[in-house]
VMD Tcl script that builds the backbone (N, CA, C; Angstrom):
set m [mol new atoms 453]
animate dup $m
set s [atomselect $m all]
$s set {name element resname resid chain x y z} {
  {N N MET 1 A 121.916 112.151 -116.671}
  {CA C MET 1 A 122.431 112.971 -118.241}
  {C C MET 1 A 121.328 112.737 -119.326}
  {N N ALA 2 A 120.621 114.002 -119.535}
  {CA C ALA 2 A 119.132 113.671 -120.597}
  {C C ALA 2 A 120.504 113.204 -122.144}
  {N N LEU 3 A 119.378 113.035 -123.292}
  {CA C LEU 3 A 120.124 112.353 -124.513}
  {C C LEU 3 A 118.850 113.093 -125.512}
  {N N THR 4 A 120.250 114.052 -126.088}
  {CA C THR 4 A 119.805 115.470 -127.230}
  {C C THR 4 A 120.538 114.960 -128.177}
  {N N PRO 5 A 119.258 115.771 -129.160}
  {CA C PRO 5 A 120.095 114.957 -130.515}
  {C C PRO 5 A 121.522 115.172 -130.885}
  {N N LYS 6 A 122.161 116.515 -130.155}
  {CA C LYS 6 A 123.331 116.153 -130.515}
  {C C LYS 6 A 123.954 114.847 -130.657}
  {N N LYS 7 A 124.141 114.540 -129.063}
  {CA C LYS 7 A 124.739 113.727 -128.057}
  {C C LYS 7 A 124.592 112.225 -128.830}
  {N N LEU 8 A 123.135 112.252 -129.354}
  {CA C LEU 8 A 122.830 111.128 -129.882}
  {C C LEU 8 A 123.368 111.361 -131.395}
  {N N ASN 9 A 124.010 112.041 -132.420}
  {CA C ASN 9 A 124.621 112.796 -133.486}
  {C C ASN 9 A 125.394 112.647 -133.289}
  {N N THR 10 A 126.410 112.652 -132.541}
  {CA C THR 10 A 127.983 112.399 -132.267}
  {C C THR 10 A 128.088 110.939 -131.615}
  {N N TYR 11 A 127.205 110.333 -131.094}
  {CA C TYR 11 A 127.251 108.315 -130.952}
  {C C TYR 11 A 127.297 107.832 -132.484}
  {N N THR 12 A 125.929 108.285 -133.352}
  {CA C THR 12 A 126.323 107.662 -134.209}
  {C C THR 12 A 127.124 107.958 -135.673}
  {N N MET 13 A 127.919 108.788 -135.014}
  {CA C MET 13 A 128.987 109.233 -135.528}
  {C C MET 13 A 130.421 108.187 -135.466}
  {N N PHE 14 A 130.230 108.189 -134.204}
  {CA C PHE 14 A 131.531 106.815 -133.309}
  {C C PHE 14 A 131.316 105.810 -133.593}
  {N N LYS 15 A 130.271 105.164 -132.759}
  {CA C LYS 15 A 129.436 103.975 -132.982}
  {C C LYS 15 A 129.480 103.433 -133.997}
  {N N LEU 16 A 128.284 104.428 -135.147}
  {CA C LEU 16 A 127.714 103.676 -135.880}
  {C C LEU 16 A 127.860 104.287 -137.172}
  {N N PRO 17 A 129.298 104.363 -137.356}
  {CA C PRO 17 A 129.748 105.257 -139.223}
  {C C PRO 17 A 129.202 104.632 -140.350}
  {N N SER 18 A 128.569 103.912 -140.356}
  {CA C SER 18 A 127.410 103.395 -141.828}
  {C C SER 18 A 126.033 104.081 -141.774}
  {N N ALA 19 A 125.544 104.508 -140.707}
  {CA C ALA 19 A 124.359 105.199 -139.999}
  {C C ALA 19 A 124.713 106.397 -140.665}
  {N N TYR 20 A 125.879 106.720 -140.009}
  {CA C TYR 20 A 125.905 108.163 -140.058}
  {C C TYR 20 A 126.372 108.952 -141.304}
  {N N LEU 21 A 127.541 107.476 -142.056}
  {CA C LEU 21 A 128.179 108.148 -143.191}
  {C C LEU 21 A 126.328 108.076 -144.603}
  {N N CYS 22 A 125.359 107.311 -144.002}
  {CA C CYS 22 A 124.382 107.834 -145.061}
  {C C CYS 22 A 123.508 108.694 -144.666}
  {N N GLY 23 A 123.657 109.344 -143.809}
  {CA C GLY 23 A 122.898 110.313 -143.523}
  {C C GLY 23 A 121.309 109.568 -142.127}
  {N N VAL 24 A 121.846 108.927 -141.880}
  {CA C VAL 24 A 120.695 109.096 -140.179}
  {C C VAL 24 A 120.977 110.425 -139.089}
  {N N ARG 25 A 120.033 111.464 -138.405}
  {CA C ARG 25 A 120.501 111.703 -137.855}
  {C C ARG 25 A 119.097 112.539 -136.439}
  {N N THR 26 A 119.271 112.726 -135.745}
  {CA C THR 26 A 118.204 112.299 -134.492}
  {C C THR 26 A 118.086 113.715 -134.847}
  {N N ARG 27 A 116.510 114.143 -134.866}
  {CA C ARG 27 A 116.033 115.615 -134.822}
  {C C ARG 27 A 115.515 116.512 -133.475}
  {N N HIS 28 A 115.049 115.287 -133.164}
  {CA C HIS 28 A 114.351 115.163 -131.456}
  {C C HIS 28 A 114.202 113.777 -130.696}
  {N N ILE 29 A 113.963 113.764 -129.418}
  {CA C ILE 29 A 113.644 112.981 -128.189}
  {C C ILE 29 A 113.276 113.843 -127.561}
  {N N ASP 30 A 112.397 112.929 -127.140}
  {CA C ASP 30 A 111.578 113.182 -125.555}
  {C C ASP 30 A 111.314 112.702 -124.946}
  {N N THR 31 A 110.764 112.878 -123.937}
  {CA C THR 31 A 109.863 110.838 -122.969}
  {C C THR 31 A 108.661 110.689 -123.901}
  {N N GLU 32 A 108.473 110.964 -124.817}
  {CA C GLU 32 A 107.326 110.233 -125.245}
  {C C GLU 32 A 108.017 110.108 -127.352}
  {N N LYS 33 A 108.775 110.465 -126.799}
  {CA C LYS 33 A 108.942 110.604 -129.003}
  {C C LYS 33 A 110.495 110.601 -129.426}
  {N N CYS 34 A 110.696 109.608 -129.868}
  {CA C CYS 34 A 112.114 109.987 -131.316}
  {C C CYS 34 A 111.603 110.085 -132.531}
  {N N ILE 35 A 112.193 111.032 -133.021}
  {CA C ILE 35 A 112.224 111.776 -134.555}
  {C C ILE 35 A 113.635 111.772 -135.327}
  {N N VAL 36 A 113.669 110.759 -136.552}
  {CA C VAL 36 A 115.063 110.434 -136.565}
  {C C VAL 36 A 115.016 110.560 -138.295}
  {N N GLY 37 A 115.402 111.427 -138.492}
  {CA C GLY 37 A 115.532 112.048 -139.886}
  {C C GLY 37 A 116.861 111.171 -141.502}
  {N N VAL 38 A 116.606 111.849 -142.137}
  {CA C VAL 38 A 117.436 110.598 -143.147}
  {C C VAL 38 A 116.958 111.288 -144.847}
  {N N LYS 39 A 118.188 111.787 -145.005}
  {CA C LYS 39 A 118.122 112.013 -146.817}
  {C C LYS 39 A 118.435 111.585 -148.053}
  {N N PHE 40 A 117.138 111.046 -148.708}
  {CA C PHE 40 A 117.624 110.201 -149.505}
  {C C PHE 40 A 118.973 111.158 -150.625}
  {N N LYS 41 A 119.972 110.424 -151.215}
  {CA C LYS 41 A 121.159 110.764 -152.014}
  {C C LYS 41 A 121.982 109.556 -152.068}
  {N N TRP 42 A 123.236 109.878 -153.285}
  {CA C TRP 42 A 123.894 108.610 -153.404}
  {C C TRP 42 A 124.044 107.449 -152.649}
  {N N ILE 43 A 124.742 108.517 -152.155}
  {CA C ILE 43 A 125.223 107.072 -151.233}
  {C C ILE 43 A 124.743 105.921 -150.122}
  {N N ASN 44 A 122.850 106.893 -150.602}
  {CA C ASN 44 A 122.045 105.502 -149.893}
  {C C ASN 44 A 121.122 105.302 -150.661}
  {N N GLN 45 A 121.067 105.158 -151.952}
  {CA C GLN 45 A 120.536 104.390 -152.974}
  {C C GLN 45 A 120.281 103.151 -153.256}
  {N N ASN 46 A 119.400 102.454 -154.460}
  {CA C ASN 46 A 119.391 101.012 -154.075}
  {C C ASN 46 A 119.592 101.089 -155.909}
  {N N PRO 47 A 119.293 100.642 -156.540}
  {CA C PRO 47 A 119.472 100.088 -157.944}
  {C C PRO 47 A 117.858 100.569 -158.425}
  {N N PHE 48 A 116.907 100.856 -157.852}
  {CA C PHE 48 A 115.887 101.364 -158.205}
  {C C PHE 48 A 115.521 102.868 -157.927}
  {N N LYS 49 A 116.684 103.465 -157.992}
  {CA C LYS 49 A 116.552 104.860 -157.803}
  {C C LYS 49 A 115.570 105.729 -156.436}
  {N N SER 50 A 116.094 104.849 -155.521}
  {CA C SER 50 A 115.315 105.499 -154.344}
  {C C SER 50 A 115.917 104.642 -153.071}
  {N N MET 51 A 115.686 105.121 -151.610}
  {CA C MET 51 A 116.387 104.624 -150.017}
  {C C MET 51 A 116.180 103.527 -150.408}
  {N N PHE 52 A 117.399 102.636 -149.860}
  {CA C PHE 52 A 117.884 101.797 -150.237}
  {C C PHE 52 A 117.062 100.731 -148.534}
  {N N TRP 53 A 116.265 100.020 -148.846}
  {CA C TRP 53 A 115.721 99.749 -147.357}
  {C C TRP 53 A 116.204 99.429 -145.895}
  {N N ALA 54 A 117.138 99.545 -145.789}
  {CA C ALA 54 A 118.825 99.201 -144.902}
  {C C ALA 54 A 119.173 100.396 -144.336}
  {N N VAL 55 A 118.872 101.111 -145.396}
  {CA C VAL 55 A 119.058 102.745 -144.284}
  {C C VAL 55 A 117.817 102.733 -143.837}
  {N N GLN 56 A 116.585 103.000 -144.785}
  {CA C GLN 56 A 115.288 103.358 -143.434}
  {C C GLN 56 A 115.751 102.834 -142.802}
  {N N GLY 57 A 115.956 101.270 -143.119}
  {CA C GLY 57 A 115.420 100.423 -140.938}
  {C C GLY 57 A 116.479 101.123 -140.405}
  {N N MET 58 A 117.848 101.183 -140.487}
  {CA C MET 58 A 118.613 101.969 -139.393}
  {C C MET 58 A 117.860 102.980 -138.953}
  {N N ALA 59 A 117.526 104.102 -139.719}
  {CA C ALA 59 A 116.805 105.727 -139.322}
  {C C ALA 59 A 115.390 104.748 -137.880}
  {N N ALA 60 A 115.111 103.974 -138.685}
  {CA C ALA 60 A 113.319 103.999 -137.942}
  {C C ALA 60 A 114.104 102.838 -136.635}
  {N N GLU 61 A 115.074 102.289 -136.345}
  {CA C GLU 61 A 115.554 100.973 -135.393}
  {C C GLU 61 A 116.605 102.433 -134.777}
  {N N PHE 62 A 116.477 103.159 -134.969}
  {CA C PHE 62 A 117.764 104.588 -133.752}
  {C C PHE 62 A 116.219 104.987 -133.284}
  {N N SER 63 A 114.902 105.460 -134.337}
  {CA C SER 63 A 114.305 105.900 -133.670}
  {C C SER 63 A 113.986 105.346 -132.290}
  {N N THR 64 A 113.683 103.867 -132.592}
  {CA C THR 64 A 112.840 103.460 -130.875}
  {C C THR 64 A 114.068 102.505 -130.119}
  {N N GLY 65 A 115.236 102.662 -130.837}
  {CA C GLY 65 A 116.298 102.581 -129.469}
  {C C GLY 65 A 116.832 103.415 -129.003}
  {N N ALA 66 A 116.555 104.800 -129.264}
  {CA C ALA 66 A 117.162 106.271 -128.802}
  {C C ALA 66 A 116.306 105.995 -127.646}
  {N N ILE 67 A 115.171 106.109 -127.803}
  {CA C ILE 67 A 114.031 105.942 -126.720}
  {C C ILE 67 A 113.958 104.728 -125.354}
  {N N MET 68 A 114.804 104.162 -126.010}
  {CA C MET 68 A 115.059 103.005 -125.266}
  {C C MET 68 A 116.359 102.965 -123.554}
  {N N ILE 69 A 117.259 103.446 -124.354}
  {CA C ILE 69 A 119.109 104.072 -124.339}
  {C C ILE 69 A 118.162 105.343 -123.319}
  {N N SER 70 A 117.641 106.631 -123.338}
  {CA C SER 70 A 116.782 107.184 -122.665}
  {C C SER 70 A 115.927 107.038 -121.227}
  {N N LYS 71 A 115.415 105.929 -121.859}
  {CA C LYS 71 A 114.482 105.585 -120.678}
  {C C LYS 71 A 115.733 104.839 -119.368}
  {N N ILE 72 A 116.303 103.890 -120.212}
  {CA C ILE 72 A 116.951 103.120 -119.203}
  {C C ILE 72 A 117.877 103.674 -118.367}
  {N N GLN 73 A 118.113 104.453 -119.229}
  {CA C GLN 73 A 119.562 105.624 -118.176}
  {C C GLN 73 A 118.511 106.191 -117.696}
  {N N ASP 74 A 117.661 107.189 -117.483}
  {CA C ASP 74 A 116.690 107.560 -116.214}
  {C C ASP 74 A 115.948 106.802 -115.050}
  {N N SER 75 A 116.239 105.520 -115.516}
  {CA C SER 75 A 116.055 104.316 -114.528}
  {C C SER 75 A 116.994 104.440 -113.345}
  {N N GLY 76 A 118.461 104.562 -114.251}
  {CA C GLY 76 A 119.752 103.764 -112.997}
  {C C GLY 76 A 120.163 103.517 -112.704}
  {N N LYS 77 A 119.401 101.950 -113.311}
  {CA C LYS 77 A 119.376 100.772 -113.499}
  {C C LYS 77 A 120.376 100.614 -114.305}
  {N N ARG 78 A 121.504 98.885 -114.454}
  {CA C ARG 78 A 121.559 98.636 -115.457}
  {C C ARG 78 A 121.208 97.831 -115.746}
  {N N ILE 79 A 120.527 97.426 -117.549}
  {CA C ILE 79 A 119.625 97.305 -118.322}
  {C C ILE 79 A 119.784 97.106 -119.491}
  {N N SER 80 A 120.351 95.662 -119.745}
  {CA C SER 80 A 120.875 95.721 -120.941}
  {C C SER 80 A 119.354 94.893 -121.898}
  {N N MET 81 A 119.292 95.690 -123.387}
  {CA C MET 81 A 118.565 96.078 -124.389}
  {C C MET 81 A 119.127 94.893 -125.855}
  {N N LEU 82 A 118.077 94.266 -126.548}
  {CA C LEU 82 A 118.537 93.924 -127.544}
  {C C LEU 82 A 117.373 94.114 -128.627}
  {N N VAL 83 A 117.287 93.742 -130.435}
  {CA C VAL 83 A 116.421 93.309 -130.992}
  {C C VAL 83 A 116.359 92.063 -131.266}
  {N N THR 84 A 115.410 91.578 -130.966}
  {CA C THR 84 A 115.080 90.343 -131.358}
  {C C THR 84 A 114.618 89.678 -132.477}
  {N N SER 85 A 113.719 90.777 -133.161}
  {CA C SER 85 A 112.720 90.437 -133.906}
  {C C SER 85 A 112.136 91.668 -135.233}
  {N N ASN 86 A 112.550 91.574 -135.745}
  {CA C ASN 86 A 111.753 93.224 -136.862}
  {C C ASN 86 A 111.062 92.934 -138.254}
  {N N LYS 87 A 110.139 93.835 -137.709}
  {CA C LYS 87 A 109.481 93.667 -139.783}
  {C C LYS 87 A 109.736 94.686 -139.909}
  {N N ALA 88 A 109.467 95.099 -141.586}
  {CA C ALA 88 A 108.569 95.883 -142.080}
  {C C ALA 88 A 107.388 95.828 -143.552}
  {N N THR 89 A 107.175 97.116 -143.677}
  {CA C THR 89 A 106.045 96.839 -144.395}
  {C C THR 89 A 106.601 98.331 -145.701}
  {N N PHE 90 A 107.154 98.543 -146.780}
  {CA C PHE 90 A 106.833 99.478 -147.982}
  {C C PHE 90 A 105.492 99.725 -149.007}
  {N N THR 91 A 105.245 100.409 -148.506}
  {CA C THR 91 A 104.330 100.877 -149.403}
  {C C THR 91 A 104.505 102.808 -150.230}
  {N N LYS 92 A 105.727 103.168 -150.198}
  {CA C LYS 92 A 105.807 104.105 -151.231}
  {C C LYS 92 A 107.370 103.828 -151.670}
  {N N LYS 93 A 107.708 104.395 -152.894}
  {CA C LYS 93 A 109.774 104.985 -153.084}
  {C C LYS 93 A 110.472 105.908 -152.046}
  {N N ALA 94 A 110.882 105.962 -151.254}
  {CA C ALA 94 A 111.215 106.344 -150.223}
  {C C ALA 94 A 112.909 107.352 -151.483}
  {N N LEU 95 A 112.283 108.707 -151.089}
  {CA C LEU 95 A 112.462 110.387 -152.187}
  {C C LEU 95 A 112.737 111.135 -151.084}
  {N N GLY 96 A 113.839 111.392 -151.005}
  {CA C GLY 96 A 113.972 113.311 -150.397}
  {C C GLY 96 A 113.751 112.802 -149.098}
  {N N LYS 97 A 113.616 113.429 -148.159}
  {CA C LYS 97 A 114.005 113.770 -146.985}
  {C C LYS 97 A 112.657 112.443 -145.983}
  {N N ILE 98 A 112.722 111.525 -145.497}
  {CA C ILE 98 A 112.172 110.896 -145.068}
  {C C ILE 98 A 112.257 110.912 -143.385}
  {N N THR 99 A 110.938 110.779 -143.103}
  {CA C THR 99 A 111.545 111.389 -141.225}
  {C C THR 99 A 110.447 110.134 -140.795}
  {N N PHE 100 A 111.923 109.746 -139.089}
  {CA C PHE 100 A 110.620 108.458 -138.388}
  {C C PHE 100 A 110.707 108.875 -137.234}
  {N N THR 101 A 109.262 108.349 -137.229}
  {CA C THR 101 A 108.885 109.347 -135.336}
  {C C THR 101 A 108.361 107.426 -134.963}
  {N N CYS 102 A 109.396 107.469 -133.901}
  {CA C CYS 102 A 108.316 106.159 -132.361}
  {C C CYS 102 A 107.618 107.363 -131.740}
  {N N THR 103 A 106.213 106.496 -131.373}
  {CA C THR 103 A 105.319 107.183 -129.760}
  {C C THR 103 A 105.854 106.154 -129.216}
  {N N ASP 104 A 107.082 105.404 -128.459}
  {CA C ASP 104 A 106.399 104.238 -127.824}
  {C C ASP 104 A 106.999 105.021 -126.500}
  {N N GLY 105 A 107.208 106.286 -126.343}
  {CA C GLY 105 A 107.932 106.339 -124.351}
  {C C GLY 105 A 107.291 105.359 -123.584}
  {N N LYS 106 A 105.975 105.871 -123.247}
  {CA C LYS 106 A 104.964 105.237 -122.177}
  {C C LYS 106 A 105.337 103.164 -122.045}
  {N N ALA 107 A 104.818 103.409 -123.246}
  {CA C ALA 107 A 105.195 101.529 -123.764}
  {C C ALA 107 A 106.611 100.991 -122.780}
  {N N VAL 108 A 107.811 102.003 -123.216}
  {CA C VAL 108 A 108.870 101.785 -123.019}
  {C C VAL 108 A 108.881 101.723 -121.273}
  {N N ASP 109 A 108.491 102.861 -121.201}
  {CA C ASP 109 A 108.150 103.186 -118.540}
  {C C ASP 109 A 107.292 101.592 -118.513}
  {N N ASP 110 A 106.358 101.193 -119.103}
  {CA C ASP 110 A 106.409 100.451 -118.742}
  {C C ASP 110 A 105.941 99.110 -118.570}
  {N N VAL 111 A 107.309 98.846 -119.998}
  {CA C VAL 111 A 108.257 97.291 -119.425}
  {C C VAL 111 A 109.299 96.923 -118.792}
  {N N LEU 112 A 109.556 98.271 -118.279}
  {CA C LEU 112 A 111.286 98.656 -117.889}
  {C C LEU 112 A 110.839 98.617 -116.445}
  {N N LYS 113 A 109.879 99.252 -116.115}
  {CA C LYS 113 A 109.245 99.036 -114.747}
  {C C LYS 113 A 109.172 97.231 -114.048}
  {N N LYS 114 A 107.921 97.197 -114.911}
  {CA C LYS 114 A 107.968 95.135 -115.259}
  {C C LYS 114 A 109.186 94.516 -114.809}
  {N N ALA 115 A 110.189 95.388 -115.764}
  {CA C ALA 115 A 111.735 94.359 -115.428}
  {C C ALA 115 A 112.216 94.920 -114.181}
  {N N ILE 116 A 112.077 95.738 -113.971}
  {CA C ILE 116 A 112.948 96.061 -112.780}
  {C C ILE 116 A 111.871 95.581 -111.461}
  {N N GLU 117 A 110.919 94.776 -111.205}
  {CA C GLU 117 A 109.661 94.901 -110.187}
  {C C GLU 117 A 110.101 93.123 -110.640}
  {N N THR 118 A 109.814 92.314 -111.688}
  {CA C THR 118 A 110.250 91.014 -111.542}
  {C C THR 118 A 111.606 90.219 -111.332}
  {N N GLY 119 A 112.683 91.069 -112.314}
  {CA C GLY 119 A 113.953 91.311 -112.043}
  {C C GLY 119 A 114.015 89.816 -113.679}
  {N N GLU 120 A 113.079 89.599 -114.295}
  {CA C GLU 120 A 112.746 88.809 -115.735}
  {C C GLU 120 A 112.850 89.078 -116.663}
  {N N GLY 121 A 113.481 88.716 -117.328}
  {CA C GLY 121 A 113.074 89.712 -119.455}
  {C C GLY 121 A 112.007 89.907 -119.522}
  {N N GLN 122 A 112.207 91.342 -120.091}
  {CA C GLN 122 A 110.692 91.541 -120.431}
  {C C GLN 122 A 110.607 91.513 -122.194}
  {N N THR 123 A 110.019 91.555 -122.835}
  {CA C THR 123 A 110.138 91.922 -124.673}
  {C C THR 123 A 109.180 92.959 -124.805}
  {N N LEU 124 A 109.571 93.868 -125.932}
  {CA C LEU 124 A 108.242 95.073 -126.524}
  {C C LEU 124 A 108.464 95.382 -127.749}
  {N N TRP 125 A 107.108 95.363 -128.867}
  {CA C TRP 125 A 107.931 95.592 -129.712}
  {C C TRP 125 A 107.493 97.436 -129.899}
  {N N MET 126 A 107.992 97.347 -130.742}
  {CA C MET 126 A 108.482 99.152 -130.508}
  {C C MET 126 A 108.262 99.920 -131.976}
  {N N GLU 127 A 107.044 99.953 -132.994}
  {CA C GLU 127 A 106.872 100.920 -134.114}
  {C C GLU 127 A 106.980 101.997 -134.649}
  {N N SER 128 A 107.547 102.428 -135.696}
  {CA C SER 128 A 108.589 102.664 -136.214}
  {C C SER 128 A 107.395 103.893 -137.321}
  {N N VAL 129 A 107.098 104.680 -137.669}
  {CA C VAL 129 A 106.736 105.487 -139.239}
  {C C VAL 129 A 107.100 106.176 -140.099}
  {N N GLY 130 A 108.225 106.353 -140.822}
  {CA C GLY 130 A 108.675 106.549 -142.135}
  {C C GLY 130 A 107.283 107.770 -143.096}
  {N N VAL 131 A 107.935 108.563 -142.965}
  {CA C VAL 131 A 106.783 109.336 -143.662}
  {C C VAL 131 A 107.948 110.443 -144.448}
  {N N ASN 132 A 107.600 110.716 -145.578}
  {CA C ASN 132 A 108.446 111.679 -146.999}
  {C C ASN 132 A 107.720 113.178 -146.963}
  {N N GLU 133 A 107.944 113.842 -147.065}
  {CA C GLU 133 A 107.339 115.437 -146.541}
  {C C GLU 133 A 107.082 116.195 -147.422}
  {N N GLU 134 A 105.706 115.313 -147.788}
  {CA C GLU 134 A 104.129 115.681 -148.805}
  {C C GLU 134 A 103.937 114.868 -147.449}
  {N N GLY 135 A 104.359 113.873 -146.267}
  {CA C GLY 135 A 103.635 113.593 -145.022}
  {C C GLY 135 A 103.073 112.097 -145.697}
  {N N VAL 136 A 103.353 111.565 -146.885}
  {CA C VAL 136 A 103.252 110.273 -146.701}
  {C C VAL 136 A 103.433 108.873 -146.577}
  {N N VAL 137 A 102.981 108.298 -145.687}
  {CA C VAL 137 A 104.016 107.025 -145.446}
  {C C VAL 137 A 104.936 106.131 -145.621}
  {N N VAL 138 A 106.022 106.373 -146.192}
  {CA C VAL 138 A 106.978 105.668 -147.333}
  {C C VAL 138 A 106.820 103.705 -147.134}
  {N N SER 139 A 106.545 104.215 -145.585}
  {CA C SER 139 A 107.623 102.534 -144.700}
  {C C SER 139 A 107.026 102.648 -143.521}
  {N N THR 140 A 106.815 101.046 -142.863}
  {CA C THR 140 A 106.338 101.139 -140.950}
  {C C THR 140 A 107.507 100.141 -140.971}
  {N N PHE 141 A 108.040 100.324 -140.084}
  {CA C PHE 141 A 109.500 99.411 -139.259}
  {C C PHE 141 A 108.793 98.912 -137.494}
  {N N GLY 142 A 108.674 97.637 -137.589}
  {CA C GLY 142 A 108.028 97.309 -135.964}
  {C C GLY 142 A 109.589 96.389 -135.215}
  {N N PHE 143 A 109.681 96.765 -134.165}
  {CA C PHE 143 A 111.173 96.055 -134.042}
  {C C PHE 143 A 110.508 95.433 -132.641}
  {N N GLU 144 A 111.138 94.273 -131.910}
  {CA C GLU 144 A 110.410 93.759 -130.707}
  {C C GLU 144 A 111.986 93.849 -129.650}
  {N N TRP 145 A 111.923 94.403 -128.470}
  {CA C TRP 145 A 113.021 94.374 -128.158}
  {C C TRP 145 A 112.744 93.335 -126.975}
  {N N SER 146 A 114.400 93.147 -126.328}
  {CA C SER 146 A 114.314 92.034 -124.847}
  {C C SER 146 A 115.182 93.157 -124.242}
  {N N VAL 147 A 114.480 93.141 -123.134}
  {CA C VAL 147 A 114.778 93.396 -121.689}
  {C C VAL 147 A 115.098 92.864 -120.861}
  {N N LYS 148 A 116.325 93.465 -119.493}
  {CA C LYS 148 A 116.703 92.361 -118.718}
  {C C LYS 148 A 117.550 92.630 -117.610}
  {N N LEU 149 A 117.285 93.193 -116.289}
  {CA C LEU 149 A 117.811 93.731 -115.563}
  {C C LEU 149 A 119.386 92.474 -115.580}
  {N N LYS 150 A 120.371 93.728 -115.376}
  {CA C LYS 150 A 122.352 93.344 -115.529}
  {C C LYS 150 A 122.195 92.425 -114.262}
  {N N SER 151 A 122.591 91.574 -113.684}
  {CA C SER 151 A 122.827 90.975 -112.360}
  {C C SER 151 A 123.991 91.863 -111.753}
}
mol reanalyze $m
mol bondsrecalc $m
mol representation Tube
mol addrep $m
């Protein structure tokens, strides 16, 4: 069953309600990339009148995790996934609509293939870049995902 933005947004509503309430929504997903948007509003603001860093992090992480979930489903294998580390850089106030894009689908294919072939846990850094409506980068997040074939 292919993941769609509608299915992912329904999942977010029931399993990640804080992300859903803050406005995190999947806009696009395919085999190579995932795009997640979030709009600055009262519920996700910080005291400096911009989007709280953690809300940006939720949207960024979801753009990487959705690709991982989709690829694991497509593999037909039972594989666990977990974020083991993350890093972020903030370069501009996040105001208006912010779009986070991860384009690491091919890298996920490679790491899952290796995990399945070797039976050993593997790690992968995935990047999600957040841009505002003018196309200016406001933040960049990196997430280290660990994957392991379940016995």
